[in-house]
N, C-alpha and C positions, 0 to 999 in steps of 0.2 A: 504493500500500500504506500502510495506517495505521501509526502508531507501534506499536500493540498487535500488529498482524499481523507487522510487521517483527521485533519482539522475539520473537514466537512462532517465527517461521521461524529466527531466529538460534539460539534455544535448541535447536530440533530438530536443526539442522545441527551444533551443538556436541556434542550427545549422540551423533550418528552418528560424529563425528570421534574419539571416545575409542578408543584402542588400549591394549594392555598397556604399551607403552613410555611413552605419554603419561601414563597413570595412575601409573606408577612415579615419573615425574619430578614430577608435581604432589603426590603423596603425600610424597615426600622433602622437597619445598620447603615445604609448608604444613601437614602433619598432625603432631600430637604423639601418639605411641603410648604406651600404658600401660607402666609399669614398664620403661622402655628408655632406653638411651643412643641418642639419635636418629640420630647419625651412623654408628652401627654396624649399623643395620637394613637389611635387604634383603627387605621383605615381598613375598609372592607376589601378583600382581594376579589377583583372582578375578572371573570373568565371570558365573558363575551356579551354581545348585545344584538338586538334585532328590533327594528321599528321603535316602538315606544317603551321597550323593555330592555333590561340588562340582567345578568345573573352572576352568581358567585360560584366558587369551585365546588360547593356542595349541591349545586343545582337549584338553589332558591332564586326565584324570579322577583324582580322589583319593577314596578311601574314608574318610569322616569318622569315625574311631574315637574321637573326642573329643566329638562333638556340639558342636563349637566350644568354648564355655566351659561345657560340660556343661549346656547349656540347650536345645538343639534336640532335645528328647525325641521330637517328632513328625517330625523330619528337616527337610530343606530344602523350602520351598515346598509344604507340604501344601495341596492345592487347596481343601479345605473351609475351612481356616483362613484362607487368603488371601481367599476369597470372603466370609467373615464380616466381615473387616476392611473390604472394599470396600462391603459393604451398610451397615455402621455409618457409614462415611465419607459415604455418600450421605444418610443419615438425620440424623446429628448428630455432628459431629466433636468438639465440646467444649462443655461446660457446667460452671460452677464447682462445687466440691465442696459448696457449701451447698445445692444443689438435690437433689431426689430424681430419679434417672435410672435408666432401666430396666436397662441392662446392668450397672450398678454393683450394684443391688439383687439382680438375678438371680444374679450371681456370688457375692455374699455369702451368699445363701440356699443355693447349691450347696455352698459350702465348709462351711457349718454341717452339711450332710448327709454330707459326705465325710470331714471331719477327725475324729480319734478323740475318744472320750469326750464331755464336755460343752462342747467348744470351740464358740463360737457366733457372736460378732460379729467383723467384720473391718474393719480400716482399710487402705485400699489406697495403696501408695506407688509410686515409680518403680523400685524394685529391692530387692535383699536388704539392702544397707547401710542404706538408709532404714528398712526394716522393723525391723532390729536397733536402730537409733538410737531409734526410737519405742518399741520394746519395753522397752528399758532405762529410758527416761524415764518410761514409764507405771509400771513396777515401782517406781521410786523414789517416785512420787506415791502409789501405792496403799499402800505399806508405810510411808512416811515415813522410810525409811532410805536410805543413800547408796552403800554398797559393793556391788560386783558381782564375783562369782567367775567367772573364765574360765580356759580351759586354755591351755597353751603351744603345743601343736601344733594351732592353730586359725586359721581365717580367717573374719572376720565382715563384711568390707567395707573400703572405702578412705576413707570420709568420716571426719571428725575423731573422732567417738565410736566408730565401728565399727572403725577402725584401732587405737584404744586397747584395745578388747576383743580384737583379733587378737593371737595369740601369735607368728606366724611372723616371720622376719627383716625383712619389709617394714615392720613396725611401727617399727623402730629409727630410720629417717629422719624419722618423724613425732613423735618424743618431744622434750620432755615432752608427753604427751597428756592426755586426760580423767582427772581425779582419781578415786580410789576403786576402781580396778580391782585385784583381788587374783588371783594366779595359783595354779593347782593343776596337778599332773602328769597325764599322759594314760595311759589303759589300753592302752599300746603293748606288747602281749604278746610280740611278737617281740624287742623291745628294752626290756624292762621297766625303768624308771628306778630301781625299788626292788630290782632283782635277782630279782624274782618269788619271794619266800618263800611258804610255804604256811601260812596264807592270806595273800595279798598285799593290803595295805591300799590300794595305788594301783589295782590292777586289780579289786578288789572295789568301789571307789568310795566308799561311805559312810564307812568308817574314815578314809580320807585326807582327805575333805572335813571330817569332824568335827575332825580335828587342825588343819586350816587355820582353822576357825571358832573353835577354842579360842584361837588366837593373835590373831584379828581381832575377837572379840566378836560372836556371832551376832545380837545385838540391833541391830547396825549394818549387817547385810547384807540388801540388798533382794532380790537374785536370784542364781541360778547359771545361767549360759548355756553350753550345750554343743551341739555337733553330735552327734546320736545316732550317726551314723557320720561320722568325720572325712573330709572330702573332699579339698581341695587338699593338705593336709599329710600325705599318705601313705596314704589309704584305710584308716583304722584302724577295725576293728569291735570293739565292746566285748564282753567276756565276758558270758555269760548272767548275769543278776542285777545287773549294774553299774548300769543305768539305774534299776531298781527300788530299789536301795540309795540312789542320789542322791535319788530321790523321797521316800523315808522320812525321810532326814535333813532335807530341805527342809521337810517337813510338821512335823517335830518342833520346828523353830525358827521357823516362820512365814515361811519364805523362799520366794519364787516361783521356779519352775523354768521356764526358757525353753529350748525346743528350736529350734535353727537348722537347719531343713530346706530351706534355700535350694537346696542342691545335691542332697540325698538324697531330697527329696520328689517326689511325683507319679509313682510307679511305678519310680523309678530302681533300687531294691533288690529289685524283684519284689513289693512291697506298695505300697499307695497312699502310705504314709509309713513311713520307716525305723523309727520308734518302734513301729509296729504289730507288728514282729517280736517285741517283748518285752512288749507289752500295757501300756505305760507312757504316761500322758497328762500333758502339760505344762500349766502355767497359761497360757502364751503360746507360740504356734507362729508362727515366721516362715518365709515361703516366697517364692519368686520363680522364676526360671529355668523349670523344667518346668511352672509354673502356666499359662503360655501359650506355652511353647517359645521364649520370647524374641523373638517376632515384633514386639511393641511393648513398650517398657519397662514392667514391672509387678512389683510385690511386694505382699506382704500380711502384716499382723500380725493373727492370729486369737486371741481371748482366751476364757477359760473363762466359764461361767455366773456364777461369783462376781464376776469382774472386770466382766462385762457389767452386773451389778447395780450395782456401784460407779459405773460410768460414767453410769448413768441419774440419779444424784444428785450427781455431781461433775464439774468441768470437765476435759475432755481437753485438756491443754496441748500440742497438736501439730497441725500442718497443713502442707499442700503445695499449691501452685497446681495441680499435676497429680494430686492425690489422687483416685483413682477415675476416671481419664481414660476417657471413653467408648470410644475406640478400643481402649485396652488391656483394659478390662473385657470388651468384646464378644469380643476374641480369647481371653480367659480362659474365657468361657462356651463358645465354640466348641471350644476345646482340650479341656475336660473332657468335653464331649459326644462328641467324636471318640474320646477314650480309652475311654469306656464302650462306644460303639457298635462300635469296632474291637477291643475286648478287648486294649488295648495293654499293660496290666499283666500279663496272662497271657502275652503274647508276650515281655515282658521276662524273665519268670521262666523260660520254656522256652528262650529263646536264651541266657540266663545259664547254664543247666545245660550247654548245648552248649559255651559258651565255657569254663566251668570245667573240663569234662572235657578239652577240648583243651589248656588250659594245664597241667593235670596231666601230660598226655602229653609236653608240651614240657619239663617239669621233669626228666623221666627222661633227656632227651637233652642238656640244657644245664645244666652244673653251676653256672653263674653265677646261676641262679634260686634264691634263698635262701628266699623265702616267697611264697605266693599267697594272697590274701585277697579275698573278695567274695561278693556275692549279687546276683541279678538281673543288670543290666548296669552294675555299679559295682565294678570289679575293680582291684586294685593288684598289681603284680608287683615284688617287691623284689629287686634285683640285688646280688650280693656277689662278693668275690674269694676267699672261703673259707667254705664252709658250716659248718665246725666253729666258727670264731671269729666268724662273721657280719660280717666286715669289709666295710663297704659299698663298692660299686664306685665311688661318688662320695661324698665326705664331706658332712656336713650343711652347707648354705649354700655348697657348692663352686661356684666360678666359674672362668672362663677355662680354663687347662690342667687344673685339677683336675676340671672338669666334662666334659672332652673325651670320655671313654669313652661317656657317655650321649648327648652331643650328636652324636657320630659315628653312633651307632645310630639316632637319630631322623632324621637326614638320609638315611641309607641307606633307611629305611622310606619316607620321603617320595619318594625317587627311584623306589621300587617302587610308588608310588601309594597308600601307607597313611599317613594323617595321625595322628601320635601326639604326646603330650606327656609330661613327667615332672616329678616333684618330687624333685630331687637323684638318688637312686638307685632311685626307685620309678616304674615305668611306670604311667600312668593309662589304663585301658581302659574307656571310657565311651561306646560308640556310641549312636546314636539307638535309641529303644525299638521302632521299627518295623523294625529290621534283620531280614534273612532269613538262613536257614541257609547259603546259598552265600556270602553276604558274611562271615559269621562264619568260614567255612572258608578264605576267601581271606585274611582278616586273620591267621589262625593260620599259614597257609603263609608269608606274608611275615615274621611274627615268627620262625618257625623258621629262616628264612634270616638275618635280621639279628642274632639273638641269638648267632650265632657270633662277632660282633665283641665282645660282652661276654665270651664264653668265653676270648678271647685274653688277658684280664687275670686269669684265674683262677689262683690259686697254691696252692689247698688240695690 
């Protein structure tokens, strides 16, 4: 046996020898997990997945009601998407970003046709954080200004600039971060930070932004970056008119408007893009996750006709070794075709209606449900101990014992075969967009059961 043959045989034998226990041991010894104290972890060894389900090495199946990190819009192991990656790997695995390559050009052309308004040219990245980094950098170059307005209840990524834009508590450990970031409050209508007067400057959007600009000097502000629908930080939907109001203020002062649709884009809310619900077009749109269901790392920054024109005469000071990676772009092309051919956005809208109706019925039986908000398959359920006072079941940034009521609920759901996550006191319900009626009903059945654990803490 040659050295090459012996190495191949050993590799095959090694792959066959993996068990759930061996995987747990190797993971614990060698893998660093995101946002975690490594010694406190006990991750589930996952053996495979298909559609809306994944399973462990013991054969136990779990309904993935999170789409993992809200990126598996087409579910696990969609055969057409897997085949597209296989075909591209056989044709061309990699070519540098300085060359013209078919999958890259095709995906950019498709995005120009799908994205709203006059959004046209795209720069491809390895994910949402890199897309946001490049969007902010480009906005500064185009405008010649430095400040960026971002919101507190936001998440824009974990790289140096993106975590500085981020408002949630994970930002704290990265400070001091990128300079020039200015905060504004969020249109959190259930817990309005302004007390929700009529009219409310914060929940209207424009008046609050104008006040911030008054203090910061609008001539120094390059861009405003917002998630049209806040994802990680509570599934917050803006009131009608909010995004339009931001758009008008940005236009008034020559400020670029960036929409981060990394999580909400590509059918998640029942439209191709969340901003489509309100007919507002940004100057720059950032996407990832649902762009190719996360099968290969991919993100995109798509810019307006005006910025496209600017780029034709000015240097784009950005680049990545893996910008427009052929395997990633080919998976993006396949993903968008699948969504069109299988009417995935329509399914998200219909299944979302079923989910919303089911959640409304649960609210009648479970007093711990304080608020339900969502469209498509992008729902948040806010849990409280008192509906009148809206006291949260778990406090903001609650950890350890403080977080136990929700942690206990999530573990009980997992034991029943339903994978859920939460942001403090808000359950995130974001299943794959290909989910079917019986799977929605199963999830509602499990939720009905485990919400009794939250009801135990109700004092209202």
